[in-house]
N, CA, C and O of each residue as an XYZ file, in Angstrom:
888
protein
N     323.654    185.494    181.854
C     322.709    184.538    182.441
C     322.571    184.869    183.923
O     323.569    185.102    184.605
N     321.330    184.891    184.423
C     321.084    185.293    185.801
C     319.953    184.476    186.370
O     319.490    183.504    185.774
N     319.514    184.907    187.564
C     318.376    184.264    188.223
C     318.607    182.780    188.465
O     317.662    181.992    188.434
N     319.879    182.388    188.712
C     320.176    181.009    189.057
C     320.170    180.042    187.891
O     320.200    178.829    188.104
N     320.132    180.547    186.654
C     320.151    179.666    185.492
C     321.584    179.182    185.228
O     322.516    179.985    185.203
N     321.753    177.881    185.032
C     323.060    177.375    184.633
C     323.091    177.027    183.155
O     324.164    176.888    182.567
N     321.918    176.886    182.553
C     321.807    176.656    181.113
C     320.679    177.530    180.583
O     319.590    177.567    181.155
N     320.945    178.228    179.495
C     319.913    179.063    178.884
C     320.056    178.999    177.366
O     321.118    179.294    176.819
N     318.976    178.611    176.695
C     318.937    178.570    175.238
C     317.825    179.495    174.760
O     316.728    179.509    175.318
N     318.127    180.269    173.714
C     317.125    181.178    173.161
C     317.076    180.997    171.651
O     318.048    181.276    170.948
N     315.925    180.523    171.157
C     315.661    180.346    169.726
C     316.819    179.626    169.030
O     317.332    180.074    168.005
N     317.208    178.506    169.616
C     318.334    177.731    169.095
C     317.862    176.757    168.018
O     316.916    175.997    168.221
N     318.530    176.793    166.882
C     318.280    175.848    165.796
C     319.591    175.179    165.410
O     320.667    175.766    165.523
N     319.474    173.932    164.952
C     320.641    173.196    164.476
C     320.272    172.458    163.204
O     319.329    171.668    163.168
N     321.039    172.735    162.164
C     320.848    172.063    160.877
C     322.161    171.402    160.467
O     323.244    171.874    160.813
N     322.045    170.314    159.733
C     323.228    169.702    159.139
C     322.832    169.040    157.827
O     321.656    168.806    157.546
N     323.840    168.753    157.049
C     323.608    168.180    155.735
C     323.703    166.662    155.787
O     324.589    166.104    156.434
N     322.785    166.008    155.101
C     322.834    164.564    154.898
C     322.702    164.335    153.395
O     321.599    164.214    152.860
N     323.862    164.279    152.726
C     323.853    164.237    151.278
C     323.316    165.554    150.726
O     323.827    166.623    151.060
N     322.297    165.481    149.892
C     321.688    166.698    149.332
C     320.594    167.260    150.231
O     320.026    168.313    149.941
N     320.300    166.559    151.322
C     319.193    166.944    152.201
C     319.680    167.790    153.368
O     320.745    167.527    153.927
N     318.907    168.803    153.735
C     319.155    169.579    154.950
C     318.275    169.033    156.069
O     317.049    169.023    155.958
N     318.909    168.583    157.141
C     318.190    168.023    158.284
C     318.051    169.094    159.349
O     319.046    169.678    159.777
N     316.822    169.356    159.781
C     316.558    170.328    160.839
C     316.479    169.559    162.165
O     315.407    169.101    162.563
N     317.614    169.425    162.836
C     317.662    168.627    164.067
C     316.966    169.335    165.225
O     316.299    168.691    166.034
N     317.118    170.655    165.310
C     316.431    171.462    166.326
C     315.868    172.705    165.660
O     316.464    173.264    164.740
N     314.688    173.132    166.153
C     314.018    174.286    165.566
C     313.592    175.262    166.666
O     312.658    174.988    167.420
N     314.278    176.391    166.751
C     313.875    177.510    167.619
C     313.597    177.070    169.054
O     312.545    177.381    169.611
N     314.541    176.348    169.646
C     314.371    175.861    171.014
C     314.754    176.951    172.011
O     315.862    177.485    171.968
N     313.836    177.268    172.898
C     314.095    178.176    174.018
C     313.883    177.395    175.307
O     312.825    176.803    175.521
N     314.904    177.401    176.163
C     314.868    176.554    177.360
C     315.818    177.106    178.413
O     316.953    177.469    178.104
N     315.353    177.168    179.654
C     316.200    177.540    180.788
C     316.232    176.393    181.792
O     315.212    175.753    182.048
N     317.407    176.139    182.357
C     317.569    175.136    183.403
C     318.244    175.815    184.584
O     319.322    176.393    184.447
N     317.602    175.740    185.745
C     318.107    176.406    186.942
C     319.117    175.529    187.666
O     319.122    174.306    187.526
N     319.963    176.178    188.436
C     320.936    175.454    189.246
C     320.206    174.504    190.200
O     319.248    174.894    190.868
N     320.664    173.274    190.253
C     320.088    172.293    191.162
C     318.886    171.550    190.621
O     318.317    170.723    191.333
N     318.473    171.811    189.385
C     317.342    171.085    188.807
C     317.752    169.677    188.382
O     318.924    169.399    188.130
N     316.748    168.797    188.311
C     316.916    167.450    187.758
C     315.923    167.346    186.607
O     314.723    167.183    186.826
N     316.429    167.442    185.383
C     315.592    167.596    184.202
C     315.755    166.398    183.280
O     316.874    165.972    182.993
N     314.643    165.862    182.824
C     314.643    164.836    181.787
C     314.326    165.480    180.448
O     313.379    166.258    180.334
N     315.119    165.155    179.437
C     314.806    165.525    178.060
C     314.321    164.255    177.385
O     315.088    163.313    177.180
N     313.043    164.239    177.043
C     312.406    163.012    176.570
C     311.871    163.189    175.161
O     311.575    164.297    174.716
N     311.758    162.071    174.483
C     311.221    162.080    173.126
C     311.609    160.818    172.400
O     312.448    160.047    172.867
N     310.988    160.610    171.244
C     311.271    159.421    170.454
C     312.670    159.498    169.848
O     313.277    160.567    169.804
N     313.170    158.368    169.388
C     314.451    158.321    168.692
C     314.410    159.244    167.481
O     313.456    159.220    166.702
N     315.462    160.063    167.328
C     315.518    160.996    166.209
C     314.802    162.302    166.431
O     314.697    163.109    165.507
N     314.301    162.538    167.643
C     313.529    163.757    167.906
C     314.407    164.986    168.097
O     313.920    166.111    167.992
N     315.705    164.787    168.378
C     316.604    165.920    168.616
C     317.162    165.967    170.019
O     317.850    166.925    170.370
N     316.884    164.951    170.842
C     317.318    164.957    172.244
C     318.836    165.023    172.372
O     319.371    165.862    173.097
N     319.521    164.135    171.663
C     320.973    164.082    171.782
C     321.622    165.323    171.190
O     322.624    165.810    171.715
N     321.061    165.837    170.104
C     321.572    167.086    169.536
C     321.499    168.207    170.554
O     322.442    168.986    170.695
N     320.379    168.293    171.265
C     320.220    169.322    172.290
C     321.247    169.145    173.402
O     321.851    170.119    173.851
N     321.448    167.910    173.848
C     322.412    167.663    174.917
C     323.832    167.994    174.470
O     324.616    168.540    175.247
N     324.168    167.669    173.223
C     325.501    167.982    172.719
C     325.751    169.485    172.658
O     326.871    169.940    172.888
N     324.715    170.252    172.350
C     324.856    171.711    172.338
C     325.070    172.238    173.753
O     325.933    173.087    173.976
N     324.288    171.738    174.708
C     324.455    172.167    176.100
C     325.839    171.790    176.609
O     326.445    172.528    177.386
N     326.335    170.639    176.168
C     327.633    170.154    176.624
C     328.816    170.715    175.868
O     329.942    170.259    176.066
N     328.592    171.694    175.007
C     329.666    172.367    174.263
C     330.380    171.422    173.300
O     331.532    171.660    172.938
N     329.702    170.351    172.884
C     330.272    169.422    171.922
C     329.961    169.831    170.481
O     330.530    169.282    169.538
N     329.066    170.789    170.320
C     328.677    171.257    168.998
C     328.212    172.702    169.120
O     327.947    173.189    170.220
N     328.118    173.370    168.001
C     327.638    174.758    167.978
C     326.298    174.821    167.244
O     326.064    174.056    166.309
N     325.425    175.728    167.666
C     324.140    175.855    166.971
C     324.296    176.535    165.626
O     325.254    177.273    165.396
N     323.349    176.281    164.744
C     323.303    176.998    163.467
C     322.862    178.435    163.695
O     323.366    179.357    163.053
N     321.912    178.623    164.618
C     321.458    179.963    164.976
C     320.931    179.938    166.406
O     320.677    178.871    166.967
N     320.769    181.122    166.989
C     320.289    181.231    168.362
C     321.434    181.408    169.345
O     322.604    181.431    168.964
N     321.071    181.534    170.627
C     322.056    181.801    171.680
C     322.004    180.715    172.750
O     320.930    180.248    173.127
N     323.179    180.323    173.230
C     323.295    179.360    174.331
C     324.278    179.915    175.350
O     325.357    180.386    174.991
N     323.902    179.859    176.614
C     324.814    180.192    177.704
C     324.868    179.016    178.666
O     323.834    178.466    179.045
N     326.072    178.635    179.058
C     326.296    177.516    179.973
C     327.198    177.983    181.103
O     328.305    178.465    180.863
N     326.727    177.842    182.330
C     327.497    178.230    183.520
C     327.999    179.670    183.402
O     329.120    179.991    183.799
N     327.139    180.527    182.846
C     327.470    181.943    182.767
C     328.291    182.352    181.567
O     328.702    183.509    181.474
N     328.546    181.430    180.634
C     329.386    181.730    179.474
C     328.557    181.645    178.198
O     327.907    180.633    177.933
N     328.588    182.708    177.420
C     327.874    182.762    176.150
C     328.680    182.008    175.093
O     329.787    182.417    174.742
N     328.126    180.914    174.590
C     328.882    180.049    173.683
C     329.077    180.660    172.304
O     330.015    180.307    171.589
N     328.198    181.570    171.934
C     328.283    182.171    170.598
C     329.598    182.905    170.401
O     330.133    182.931    169.293
N     330.123    183.499    171.458
C     331.347    184.287    171.348
C     332.555    183.557    171.907
O     333.651    184.117    171.940
N     332.379    182.319    172.347
C     333.483    181.558    172.935
C     334.362    180.957    171.848
O     333.868    180.390    170.873
N     335.664    181.089    172.029
C     336.604    180.435    171.134
C     336.798    178.980    171.512
O     336.248    178.510    172.508
N     337.583    178.264    170.712
C     337.783    176.844    170.972
C     338.466    176.601    172.315
O     338.155    175.624    172.998
N     339.381    177.468    172.696
C     340.056    177.315    173.981
C     339.067    177.415    175.138
O     339.125    176.634    176.088
N     338.157    178.385    175.047
C     337.141    178.556    176.085
C     336.168    177.380    176.098
O     335.769    176.922    177.168
N     335.781    176.887    174.918
C     334.888    175.729    174.848
C     335.546    174.495    175.460
O     334.893    173.727    176.166
N     336.823    174.306    175.195
C     337.537    173.178    175.795
C     337.543    173.283    177.311
O     337.361    172.285    178.009
N     337.755    174.501    177.825
C     337.760    174.691    179.271
C     336.395    174.384    179.868
O     336.306    173.771    180.932
N     335.325    174.808    179.189
C     333.980    174.521    179.674
C     333.690    173.025    179.659
O     333.079    172.503    180.591
N     334.124    172.332    178.607
C     333.932    170.881    178.548
C     334.656    170.178    179.675
O     334.192    169.150    180.170
N     335.790    170.722    180.085
C     336.590    170.091    181.129
C     336.098    170.399    182.535
O     336.237    169.572    183.435
N     335.519    171.588    182.733
C     335.226    172.019    184.100
C     333.762    172.310    184.394
O     333.340    172.192    185.545
N     332.969    172.690    183.383
C     331.591    173.114    183.643
C     330.592    171.975    183.526
O     329.560    171.975    184.196
N     330.903    170.996    182.666
C     329.963    169.895    182.450
C     330.680    168.554    182.577
O     331.834    168.399    182.177
N     329.960    167.595    183.145
C     330.398    166.211    183.126
C     329.460    165.439    182.218
O     328.250    165.659    182.250
N     330.000    164.536    181.408
C     329.197    163.819    180.415
C     329.218    162.330    180.704
O     330.279    161.740    180.909
N     328.018    161.719    180.719
C     327.878    160.267    180.807
C     327.116    159.809    179.573
O     326.032    160.311    179.275
N     327.695    158.848    178.861
C     327.108    158.377    177.614
C     326.509    156.985    177.782
O     326.732    156.319    178.793
N     325.752    156.557    176.787
C     325.221    155.198    176.796
C     326.364    154.190    176.716
O     326.338    153.164    177.397
N     327.363    154.476    175.889
C     328.573    153.667    175.841
C     329.527    154.154    176.938
O     329.515    155.333    177.291
N     330.338    153.264    177.468
C     331.143    153.604    178.642
C     332.410    154.376    178.287
O     332.842    155.236    179.055
N     333.017    154.079    177.124
C     334.222    154.762    176.658
C     335.357    154.724    177.683
O     336.051    155.721    177.881
N     335.541    153.587    178.323
C     336.676    153.394    179.221
C     337.870    152.866    178.423
O     337.701    152.092    177.481
N     339.060    153.284    178.801
C     340.262    152.810    178.121
C     340.642    151.450    178.713
O     340.939    151.359    179.905
N     340.635    150.402    177.901
C     340.762    149.043    178.442
C     342.096    148.739    179.094
O     342.179    147.835    179.925
N     343.159    149.482    178.733
C     344.485    149.208    179.294
C     344.771    150.006    180.557
O     345.824    149.832    181.171
N     343.853    150.876    180.954
C     344.003    151.644    182.197
C     343.144    151.025    183.292
O     342.080    150.468    183.018
N     343.610    151.124    184.527
C     342.813    150.635    185.647
C     341.614    151.538    185.874
O     341.504    152.610    185.279
N     340.723    151.093    186.736
C     339.529    151.873    187.068
C     339.910    153.260    187.557
O     339.377    154.254    187.063
N     340.811    153.347    188.509
C     341.151    154.661    189.073
C     341.861    155.524    188.043
O     341.703    156.745    188.052
N     342.638    154.919    187.156
C     343.300    155.701    186.107
C     342.282    156.249    185.116
O     342.434    157.376    184.643
N     341.255    155.483    184.794
C     340.188    155.982    183.923
C     339.465    157.154    184.566
O     339.151    158.136    183.893
N     339.198    157.060    185.863
C     338.511    158.140    186.565
C     339.361    159.409    186.578
O     338.829    160.511    186.445
N     340.656    159.264    186.735
C     341.555    160.419    186.824
C     341.814    161.079    185.470
O     342.270    162.221    185.419
N     341.531    160.380    184.384
C     341.968    160.811    183.054
C     341.572    162.241    182.687
O     342.434    162.985    182.219
N     340.298    162.679    182.874
C     339.956    164.048    182.456
C     340.750    165.128    183.192
O     340.928    166.231    182.674
N     341.221    164.814    184.388
C     341.956    165.819    185.155
C     343.363    166.037    184.619
O     343.998    167.037    184.952
N     343.861    165.123    183.796
C     345.189    165.297    183.225
C     345.267    166.564    182.380
O     346.327    167.180    182.271
N     344.142    166.948    181.785
C     344.115    168.122    180.912
C     344.043    169.421    181.705
O     344.244    170.500    181.148
N     343.759    169.325    182.992
C     343.695    170.521    183.841
C     344.925    170.690    184.711
O     345.140    171.757    185.285
N     345.739    169.640    184.812
C     346.942    169.709    185.631
C     346.691    169.547    187.122
O     347.600    169.748    187.927
N     345.469    169.186    187.499
C     345.147    169.030    188.920
C     345.583    167.660    189.425
O     345.572    166.678    188.682
N     345.966    167.606    190.699
C     346.256    166.334    191.348
C     344.963    165.834    191.994
O     344.414    166.487    192.881
N     344.487    164.691    191.551
C     343.135    164.276    191.911
C     343.080    162.856    192.478
O     342.015    162.239    192.494
N     344.202    162.341    192.936
C     344.183    160.964    193.431
C     343.182    160.807    194.580
O     342.413    159.846    194.606
N     343.190    161.751    195.530
C     342.274    161.657    196.674
C     340.823    161.754    196.204
O     339.971    160.989    196.656
N     340.540    162.694    195.294
C     339.157    162.842    194.810
C     338.724    161.601    194.041
O     337.583    161.160    194.180
N     339.607    161.035    193.237
C     339.250    159.831    192.488
C     338.865    158.704    193.445
O     337.906    157.975    193.191
N     339.597    158.560    194.527
C     339.286    157.524    195.513
C     337.943    157.808    196.193
O     337.164    156.889    196.448
N     337.679    159.093    196.485
C     336.397    159.462    197.092
C     335.235    159.171    196.147
O     334.182    158.703    196.582
N     335.421    159.444    194.864
C     334.353    159.194    193.897
C     334.102    157.698    193.717
O     332.956    157.276    193.566
N     335.151    156.908    193.732
C     334.958    155.463    193.627
C     334.260    154.911    194.866
O     333.508    153.940    194.783
N     334.511    155.532    196.005
C     333.758    155.169    197.212
C     332.286    155.532    197.040
O     331.400    154.767    197.422
N     332.030    156.713    196.459
C     330.662    157.174    196.237
C     329.887    156.212    195.351
O     328.717    155.934    195.615
N     330.523    155.701    194.304
C     329.827    154.814    193.368
C     329.963    153.342    193.758
O     329.543    152.458    193.011
N     330.547    153.083    194.921
C     330.602    151.722    195.439
C     331.627    150.822    194.784
O     331.439    149.607    194.717
N     332.723    151.416    194.296
C     333.716    150.620    193.585
C     335.132    150.805    194.133
O     336.107    150.574    193.418
N     335.248    151.215    195.382
C     336.582    151.459    195.939
C     337.441    150.196    195.964
O     338.668    150.272    195.896
N     336.801    149.049    196.061
C     337.555    147.795    196.104
C     337.928    147.285    194.711
O     338.604    146.265    194.571
N     337.480    148.004    193.693
C     337.753    147.584    192.314
C     338.676    148.580    191.594
O     338.857    148.483    190.380
N     339.255    149.527    192.325
C     339.968    150.627    191.685
C     341.179    150.181    190.874
O     341.579    150.876    189.940
N     341.773    149.030    191.214
C     342.961    148.581    190.493
C     342.645    147.504    189.456
O     343.553    146.914    188.871
N     341.353    147.252    189.231
C     340.944    146.322    188.189
C     340.933    147.024    186.830
O     340.875    148.252    186.754
N     340.989    146.236    185.773
C     340.820    146.753    184.424
C     339.344    146.715    184.035
O     338.594    145.901    184.574
N     338.909    147.572    183.112
C     337.496    147.583    182.717
C     336.961    146.220    182.300
O     335.805    145.901    182.577
N     337.781    145.414    181.640
C     337.342    144.107    181.195
C     336.995    143.150    182.312
O     336.387    142.106    182.078
N     337.382    143.505    183.530
C     337.085    142.675    184.694
C     335.813    143.115    185.406
O     335.464    142.564    186.451
N     335.115    144.107    184.847
C     333.916    144.658    185.475
C     332.673    144.270    184.696
O     332.740    143.933    183.514
N     331.536    144.324    185.380
C     330.251    144.153    184.711
C     329.862    145.449    184.016
O     330.499    146.483    184.218
N     328.807    145.394    183.188
C     328.343    146.602    182.515
C     327.916    147.684    183.492
O     328.226    148.860    183.301
N     327.209    147.288    184.533
C     326.776    148.267    185.525
C     327.945    148.906    186.245
O     327.925    150.105    186.523
N     328.969    148.113    186.552
C     330.161    148.654    187.205
C     330.903    149.609    186.288
O     331.386    150.648    186.738
N     331.002    149.271    185.002
C     331.679    150.170    184.066
C     330.941    151.503    183.938
O     331.575    152.551    183.812
N     329.604    151.470    183.971
C     328.865    152.730    183.890
C     329.072    153.556    185.152
O     329.127    154.784    185.082
N     329.187    152.909    186.292
C     329.471    153.653    187.525
C     330.867    154.279    187.486
O     331.067    155.382    187.995
N     331.831    153.578    186.884
C     333.154    154.177    186.671
C     333.027    155.412    185.785
O     333.653    156.439    186.048
N     332.213    155.307    184.733
C     332.016    156.443    183.822
C     331.396    157.636    184.548
O     331.745    158.783    184.269
N     330.475    157.368    185.480
C     329.888    158.457    186.263
C     330.958    159.107    187.136
O     331.054    160.333    187.197
N     331.758    158.289    187.806
C     332.828    158.836    188.644
C     333.795    159.683    187.811
O     334.217    160.757    188.239
N     334.137    159.192    186.627
C     335.035    159.940    185.737
C     334.438    161.299    185.371
O     335.154    162.298    185.312
N     333.123    161.336    185.123
C     332.474    162.586    184.719
C     332.494    163.635    185.834
O     332.316    164.824    185.569
N     332.708    163.203    187.071
C     332.656    164.104    188.223
C     334.033    164.536    188.706
O     334.132    165.326    189.644
N     335.103    164.031    188.079
C     336.439    164.231    188.634
C     336.833    165.700    188.712
O     337.565    166.089    189.622
N     336.361    166.528    187.773
C     336.712    167.953    187.789
C     335.673    168.810    188.497
O     335.679    170.033    188.361
N     334.780    168.174    189.253
C     333.754    168.865    190.056
C     332.887    169.811    189.228
O     332.734    170.975    189.596
N     332.318    169.337    188.120
C     331.474    170.216    187.299
C     330.157    170.513    188.004
O     329.662    169.674    188.757
N     329.582    171.689    187.777
C     328.275    171.997    188.364
C     327.114    171.329    187.634
O     326.006    171.253    188.165
N     327.368    170.839    186.404
C     326.306    170.273    185.569
C     326.704    168.871    185.131
O     327.814    168.661    184.641
N     325.799    167.914    185.307
C     325.999    166.550    184.819
C     325.011    166.284    183.697
O     323.804    166.434    183.881
N     325.518    165.889    182.532
C     324.699    165.559    181.373
C     324.813    164.061    181.112
O     325.913    163.509    181.085
N     323.673    163.411    180.920
C     323.671    161.963    180.709
C     322.793    161.613    179.522
O     321.607    161.941    179.497
N     323.383    160.943    178.536
C     322.677    160.592    177.299
C     322.347    159.106    177.310
O     323.220    158.270    177.074
N     321.090    158.778    177.583
C     320.628    157.378    177.650
C     321.594    156.524    178.491
O     322.058    155.486    178.017
N     321.903    156.941    179.725
C     322.953    156.257    180.486
C     322.587    154.852    180.940
O     323.463    154.091    181.350
N     321.312    154.497    180.876
C     320.893    153.156    181.301
C     320.523    152.266    180.118
O     320.029    151.154    180.304
N     320.760    152.749    178.914
C     320.297    152.040    177.720
C     320.898    150.662    177.543
O     320.265    149.786    176.952
N     322.124    150.446    178.048
C     322.790    149.151    177.896
C     322.799    148.335    179.179
O     323.546    147.363    179.286
N     321.978    148.717    180.155
C     322.014    148.067    181.464
C     320.720    147.315    181.745
O     319.656    147.654    181.227
N     320.839    146.276    182.585
C     319.632    145.596    183.050
C     318.935    146.465    184.089
O     319.480    147.486    184.507
N     317.753    146.076    184.503
C     316.929    146.940    185.359
C     317.590    147.214    186.710
O     317.481    148.320    187.239
N     318.273    146.217    187.270
C     318.904    146.417    188.585
C     320.031    147.436    188.497
O     320.115    148.344    189.325
N     320.901    147.293    187.495
C     322.012    148.229    187.349
C     321.515    149.601    186.904
O     322.073    150.621    187.308
N     320.474    149.634    186.080
C     319.904    150.914    185.678
C     319.385    151.671    186.894
O     319.583    152.881    187.006
N     318.729    150.969    187.796
C     318.194    151.609    188.994
C     319.321    152.152    189.869
O     319.170    153.212    190.477
N     320.443    151.446    189.941
C     321.586    151.923    190.720
C     322.134    153.218    190.150
O     322.491    154.127    190.900
N     322.202    153.310    188.820
C     322.700    154.529    188.189
C     321.757    155.700    188.457
O     322.210    156.798    188.781
N     320.460    155.475    188.325
C     319.497    156.550    188.549
C     319.499    156.984    190.013
O     319.395    158.177    190.297
N     319.614    156.043    190.941
C     319.713    156.399    192.359
C     320.960    157.237    192.617
O     320.940    158.140    193.454
N     322.036    156.945    191.909
C     323.255    157.736    192.045
C     323.028    159.160    191.553
O     323.464    160.117    192.193
N     322.344    159.302    190.413
C     322.020    160.644    189.917
C     321.148    161.401    190.916
O     321.343    162.596    191.136
N     320.187    160.702    191.518
C     319.301    161.345    192.489
C     320.080    161.814    193.709
O     319.789    162.875    194.260
N     321.064    161.037    194.134
C     321.910    161.440    195.255
C     322.708    162.690    194.910
O     322.781    163.627    195.705
N     323.305    162.702    193.726
C     324.073    163.868    193.283
C     323.184    165.104    193.213
O     323.602    166.195    193.601
N     321.956    164.936    192.718
C     321.042    166.066    192.622
C     320.637    166.573    194.005
O     320.548    167.783    194.216
N     320.394    165.672    194.938
C     320.064    166.105    196.303
C     321.208    166.895    196.930
O     320.986    167.758    197.779
N     322.436    166.592    196.502
C     323.603    167.310    197.016
C     323.842    168.627    196.280
O     324.820    169.322    196.557
N     322.946    168.978    195.335
C     323.006    170.287    194.708
C     323.432    170.316    193.258
O     323.438    171.385    192.647
N     323.792    169.172    192.682
C     324.237    169.164    191.291
C     323.050    169.271    190.338
O     321.994    168.684    190.574
N     323.237    170.022    189.268
C     322.256    170.075    188.186
C     322.439    168.836    187.316
O     323.543    168.567    186.841
N     321.363    168.081    187.107
C     321.429    166.851    186.316
C     320.447    166.966    185.163
O     319.267    167.256    185.361
N     320.947    166.734    183.954
C     320.111    166.749    182.752
C     320.255    165.380    182.093
O     321.347    164.983    181.685
N     319.145    164.675    181.997
C     319.130    163.284    181.558
C     318.313    163.138    180.282
O     317.137    163.500    180.250
N     318.929    162.610    179.232
C     318.202    162.291    178.000
C     317.734    160.844    178.065
O     318.523    159.941    178.346
N     316.457    160.627    177.806
C     315.927    159.267    177.849
C     314.636    159.182    177.043
O     313.940    160.179    176.851
N     314.330    157.986    176.579
C     313.010    157.725    176.003
C     312.191    156.850    176.942
O     311.077    156.446    176.608
N     312.748    156.556    178.125
C     312.107    155.695    179.118
C     311.206    156.548    180.019
O     311.701    157.341    180.820
N     309.912    156.388    179.891
C     308.979    157.220    180.650
C     309.037    156.950    182.151
O     308.714    157.834    182.945
N     309.442    155.746    182.553
C     309.596    155.464    183.985
C     310.711    156.324    184.584
O     310.597    156.793    185.716
N     311.778    156.528    183.829
C     312.858    157.395    184.304
C     312.422    158.854    184.310
O     312.786    159.615    185.206
N     311.647    159.236    183.312
C     311.160    160.617    183.240
C     310.377    160.975    184.500
O     310.500    162.085    185.018
N     309.578    160.043    184.986
C     308.741    160.290    186.162
C     309.563    160.525    187.419
O     309.073    161.133    188.370
N     310.797    160.055    187.439
C     311.648    160.209    188.624
C     312.408    161.532    188.620
O     313.065    161.867    189.605
N     312.329    162.277    187.541
C     313.011    163.568    187.446
C     312.102    164.682    187.941
O     310.884    164.523    188.015
N     312.710    165.805    188.277
C     311.925    166.919    188.788
C     311.112    167.629    187.735
O     310.063    168.199    188.032
N     311.599    167.597    186.481
C     310.908    168.275    185.383
C     311.212    167.535    184.095
O     312.305    166.994    183.921
N     310.253    167.515    183.204
C     310.434    166.859    181.907
C     310.287    167.885    180.788
O     309.374    168.710    180.799
N     311.203    167.818    179.822
C     311.142    168.620    178.610
C     310.973    167.643    177.454
O     311.825    166.784    177.233
N     309.880    167.773    176.719
C     309.584    166.834    175.636
C     309.975    167.453    174.294
O     309.613    168.588    173.985
N     310.723    166.679    173.507
C     311.176    167.112    172.191
C     310.472    166.276    171.134
O     310.432    165.049    171.221
N     309.918    166.952    170.137
C     309.283    166.264    169.019
C     309.633    166.998    167.735
O     309.372    168.193    167.600
N     310.225    166.273    166.793
C     310.618    166.862    165.509
C     311.487    168.107    165.703
O     311.357    169.093    164.977
N     312.374    168.040    166.699
C     313.306    169.134    166.926
C     312.745    170.323    167.670
O     313.434    171.333    167.816
N     311.511    170.237    168.147
C     310.886    171.351    168.842
C     310.466    170.943    170.256
O     310.066    169.802    170.490
N     310.561    171.878    171.182
C     310.088    171.649    172.548
C     308.565    171.708    172.551
O     307.968    172.671    172.069
N     307.948    170.674    173.097
C     306.493    170.631    173.200
C     306.071    171.082    174.596
O     306.544    170.544    175.597
N     305.214    172.033    174.657
C     304.752    172.595    175.942
C     303.530    171.838    176.422
O     302.986    172.151    177.481
């Protein structure tokens, strides 16, 4: 992968079985994302958006085609290499927060770094300052609002300093005020040089991104 691309897909297809039926989730998708881009992947429910994001995030493998992420060809990567990429190359923010209820805010943020052996207490505190939650670091998730929990999830996704942030419908469970705070946070990260890839069906959010990729029936629409 060259020319500043951090994500490159070539004729990528993904199929899976649903009972006796073969579902074509993605069909021959070719897509490049450059370093520092802010890209929206948009489309109706069931169009293949989340499948595409999971492939970019090394959470799944394609049925056919080639994918390279942060300079690594996934087709030839073993599980150990894929785990390393998930830990260091991409940060993931989901619609659900997936915070551990018995851990404090700062412990949840630090959690992904446990698998790398890095000492990240200072970075965790800096990230909580970034998302406006430094005064809540010793609270439990159950003591936070939905918007605050999503901001914790964003901080957690950044703990290993990944070059790519992937977000799957990150505002889907939030009210408009908290959703706007999350999107403003993504815009700040992108201005600071991070590549942000956002899956959404919200056209208002799509308009705030630098580029939109539309998926329909598993295919990129030009």
